[in-house]
Wavefront OBJ file of the C-alpha trace (Angstrom):
o trace
v 12.661 -5.153 -9.685
v 12.455 -1.362 -9.544
v 12.002 0.594 -6.332
v 10.460 4.129 -6.157
v 9.411 6.523 -3.603
v 5.644 7.339 -3.367
v 2.857 9.019 -1.448
v -0.328 7.681 -0.466
v -3.215 9.534 -2.361
v -6.195 7.416 -1.045
v -7.311 4.301 0.282
v -10.223 1.908 -0.012
v -11.494 -0.383 2.873
v -14.684 -2.088 2.104
v -16.515 -4.823 -0.107
v -15.739 -5.424 -3.670
v -18.080 -6.471 -6.494
v -18.524 -10.140 -5.322
v -19.163 -8.886 -1.503
v -15.578 -9.897 -0.526
v -14.083 -7.490 2.246
v -10.786 -5.904 0.877
v -8.520 -3.043 0.930
v -6.532 -1.107 -1.558
v -3.737 1.840 -1.294
v -3.501 4.126 -4.051
v -0.187 5.820 -4.396
v 1.671 8.204 -6.885
v 5.229 7.612 -7.483
v 5.922 10.198 -10.086
v 3.992 13.274 -11.746
v 2.101 10.960 -14.319
v 1.696 7.616 -12.425
v -0.841 6.573 -9.890
v -1.464 2.785 -9.141
v -3.130 0.714 -6.431
v -1.621 -1.852 -4.145
v -3.694 -4.575 -2.376
v -7.305 -5.644 -3.285
v -6.572 -8.751 -1.413
v -9.379 -10.532 0.630
v -8.680 -8.986 4.249
v -7.694 -10.381 7.425
v -6.444 -8.918 10.469
v -2.812 -9.770 10.004
v -2.948 -8.080 6.612
v -4.170 -4.681 8.183
v -1.607 -4.883 10.901
v 1.235 -5.580 8.441
v 0.229 -2.406 6.452
v -0.181 -0.126 9.409
v 3.197 -1.422 10.602
v 4.923 -0.620 7.200
v 3.732 3.024 7.708
v 4.118 3.385 11.330
v 0.611 4.575 12.036
v -2.116 3.234 14.290
v -5.200 3.957 12.129
v -6.230 2.943 8.508
v -7.228 6.717 8.311
v -3.844 7.955 8.833
v -2.339 6.351 5.654
v -3.360 9.108 3.245
v -0.466 11.490 2.750
v 1.989 9.099 4.118
v 5.086 8.729 2.027
v 6.481 5.172 1.294
v 8.545 3.184 -1.048
v 7.232 0.782 -3.693
v 8.733 -2.350 -5.384
v 7.478 -2.589 -9.091
v 7.839 -5.615 -11.296
v 6.150 -6.028 -14.635
v 4.480 -2.570 -14.058
v 2.867 -3.880 -10.971
v 3.560 -2.882 -7.318
v 4.261 -5.972 -5.569
v 5.901 -4.486 -2.547
v 5.370 -1.618 -0.289
v 7.894 -0.427 2.206
v 8.846 2.148 4.922
v 10.130 5.362 3.212
v 13.185 5.487 5.500
v 13.859 1.974 6.801
v 14.762 -0.507 4.087
v 14.240 -3.545 6.432
v 10.564 -2.706 6.597
v 8.613 -4.218 3.644
v 5.195 -5.848 3.118
v 4.882 -8.384 0.242
v 1.436 -9.835 -0.417
l 1 2 3 4 5 6 7 8 9 10 11 12 13 14 15 16 17 18 19 20 21 22 23 24 25 26 27 28 29 30 31 32 33 34 35 36 37 38 39 40 41 42 43 44 45 46 47 48 49 50 51 52 53 54 55 56 57 58 59 60 61 62 63 64 65 66 67 68 69 70 71 72 73 74 75 76 77 78 79 80 81 82 83 84 85 86 87 88 89 90 91
């Protein structure tokens, strides 16, 4: 697995095509790479874990936050705190 520093460029919190409540976090981890993380069925623990990784209290505060991403097979599989290597969220 490769680890890269990233910044949140945008988020999505809403319904996907089949009416399932979901969220996604979009990050840039170099000049030419933007990728989404998430796109899972939402529950309150999922949201709490994401907010905890970033150390924010509101979903709206995620944009512009720095983080670390774990990438495997060209997909983000983990998202972590930018400074504290002990704080990671893995779906």
